[in-house]
C-alpha positions in Angstrom: 2.6 -17.4 -12.9 4.1 -13.9 -12.9 5.1 -12.5 -9.6 3.4 -9.5 -8.1 4.0 -6.4 -10.2 5.3 -8.4 -13.2 3.7 -8.1 -16.6 2.3 -11.2 -18.3 3.9 -12.2 -21.6 0.9 -11.0 -23.7 0.8 -7.7 -21.9 4.6 -7.3 -22.2 4.4 -7.9 -25.9 1.6 -5.4 -26.2 3.6 -2.8 -24.2 6.7 -3.3 -26.4 4.6 -3.0 -29.5 3.0 0.2 -28.2 6.4 1.6 -27.3 7.9 0.9 -30.7 5.0 2.6 -32.4 5.6 5.7 -30.2 9.3 5.9 -31.4 9.7 7.3 -34.8 12.3 5.6 -37.0 15.5 7.6 -37.7 15.7 9.1 -41.1 18.5 7.7 -43.3 21.7 9.8 -43.3 24.2 11.1 -45.8 27.5 9.2 -46.0 30.7 11.2 -46.2 34.1 9.7 -46.5 37.3 11.7 -46.0 40.2 10.1 -48.0 43.8 11.2 -47.7 47.1 10.1 -49.0 50.3 11.5 -50.6 49.6 9.4 -53.7 47.0 10.6 -56.3 46.5 7.0 -57.6 45.8 5.8 -54.1 43.1 8.4 -53.7 41.6 7.4 -57.1 41.7 3.7 -56.1 40.0 4.5 -52.8 37.2 6.4 -54.5 36.7 3.6 -57.0 36.4 1.0 -54.2 34.1 3.1 -52.2 31.8 3.6 -55.2 31.6 -0.1 -55.7 30.5 -0.6 -52.1 28.3 2.5 -51.5 27.2 3.7 -54.9 28.1 6.8 -56.9 29.7 9.9 -55.5 27.3 12.9 -55.7 29.7 15.6 -54.4 33.5 15.7 -54.1 35.4 18.5 -52.4 38.5 20.1 -53.9 41.6 18.1 -53.0 43.4 20.2 -50.3 46.7 20.0 -48.4 46.2 18.1 -45.2 49.0 19.8 -43.2 47.3 20.7 -40.0 48.9 17.8 -38.1 52.0 15.6 -38.5 50.3 12.8 -36.6 50.0 10.6 -39.7 53.4 11.2 -41.2 55.3 8.2 -39.6 52.9 5.8 -41.3 51.8 7.8 -44.4 54.6 10.1 -45.2 54.6 13.9 -45.8 52.7 16.1 -48.2 49.3 14.5 -47.6 46.3 15.5 -49.7 42.7 15.1 -48.6 39.3 15.0 -50.3 35.8 14.6 -48.9 33.4 12.4 -50.9 29.6 12.5 -50.5 27.6 9.5 -51.7 24.3 9.8 -53.5 22.8 6.8 -51.8 21.6 7.5 -48.2 22.5 4.9 -45.5 20.8 3.8 -42.3 21.8 5.9 -39.3 23.1 2.8 -37.5 25.5 1.8 -40.3 28.5 4.0 -39.4 30.4 1.3 -37.5 29.9 -1.1 -40.5 31.2 1.5 -42.9 34.2 2.2 -40.8 35.1 -1.5 -40.7 34.8 -1.7 -44.5 37.1 1.3 -44.8 39.6 -0.4 -42.6 39.5 -3.5 -44.8 40.1 -1.4 -47.9 43.1 0.4 -46.3 44.7 -2.9 -45.4 44.0 -4.3 -48.8 45.9 -1.4 -50.5 48.7 -1.6 -47.9 49.2 -5.3 -48.5 49.4 -4.8 -52.3 53.0 -3.6 -52.0 52.3 -0.8 -54.5 53.4 1.9 -52.1 56.4 2.1 -49.7 54.4 3.5 -46.7 52.8 1.2 -44.1 49.5 3.1 -44.6 49.3 4.6 -48.1 45.6 5.5 -47.8 43.4 6.6 -44.9 39.6 6.5 -45.3 37.6 8.3 -42.5 33.8 7.8 -42.8 31.2 10.0 -41.3 27.5 10.7 -41.6 25.8 14.1 -42.0 22.4 14.9 -40.6 20.6 18.2 -40.6 21.8 19.0 -37.1 25.3 17.6 -37.0 28.2 15.9 -38.7 29.7 12.8 -37.1 32.9 10.9 -37.7 33.8 7.3 -36.9 37.0 6.5 -35.1 38.8 3.6 -33.4 40.1 5.9 -30.6 38.1 6.5 -27.4 37.9 10.0 -25.8 35.6 11.6 -23.2 33.5 13.2 -26.0 33.1 10.0 -28.1 30.3 7.3 -27.8 31.0 3.6 -28.3 29.0 2.1 -31.2 30.3 -1.5 -31.5 33.2 -3.7 -32.6 35.8 -1.2 -31.5 34.2 1.8 -33.3 33.3 5.1 -31.7 31.4 8.1 -33.0 32.2 11.7 -32.5 30.0 14.7 -33.2 32.6 16.8 -35.0 30.4 19.7 -36.0 27.0 21.0 -35.0 24.6 23.0 -37.2 23.6 26.2 -35.5 22.2 29.5 -36.7 22.4 28.4 -40.4 26.0 27.1 -40.4 28.2 24.2 -39.2 30.2 25.1 -36.1 33.2 23.3 -34.5 33.5 22.1 -31.0 36.6 22.5 -28.9 37.7 19.0 -30.0 37.0 19.4 -33.7 40.0 18.5 -35.9 41.8 21.5 -37.4 41.0 20.8 -41.0 37.3 20.6 -40.3 37.5 24.1 -39.1 38.6 25.4 -42.5 36.2 27.6 -44.5 36.7 25.3 -47.5 35.6 22.2 -45.6 32.7 24.0 -43.8 31.4 25.4 -47.1 31.6 22.0 -48.7 29.6 20.4 -45.8 27.1 23.2 -46.0 26.5 22.2 -49.7 26.4 18.6 -48.7 23.7 19.4 -46.1 21.6 21.2 -48.8 21.9 18.1 -51.0 20.8 15.9 -48.1 17.9 18.2 -47.3 16.8 17.8 -50.9 16.9 14.0 -50.5 14.7 14.2 -47.4 12.2 16.7 -49.0 11.9 14.4 -52.1 11.4 11.5 -49.9 14.0 9.7 -51.9 16.9 7.5 -50.9 19.1 9.4 -53.3 18.9 12.6 -55.3 20.9 14.5 -57.9 23.0 17.5 -56.9 
């Protein structure tokens, strides 16, 4: 018999059902993966593998010089080039950690192939874009990051305010560039079209 003040099992189930009906499900989000390497074939391989796993790319940024930091040079070498890929198929909002784990597997697969001399010839950084923000997944904890699961954290890298994406004090330097901000603005317009159409994917 339940103690004083405790809910009976039927009442508890009813309360849970009521609560779940009060919480709206989160809309699917737009998957964005930033790929960088000094090797053009490695970037092409990464895109091919990602498309096999997540469907066709809808938008691709121009490839740009990733020279805002030297943090990756010991493992990846100099003269890194970076490209952002937006996928046509939307994903569930809680899949970011899974996607990051899949990207880590792909990175290790290419590194183990022996096709390149660097320990890490390709870096794949996934994120998700919503109407109000852009998030990136990371394995590194910081005060402004939230733990998801399996060693993966999420960071709100940009917020959408007054009609444009804006950086935070912790935003990576290359995500502050006009080229990247303009590309993500176009990606947001594409995502908004998906939501307005009520479709899991749309054409740019």
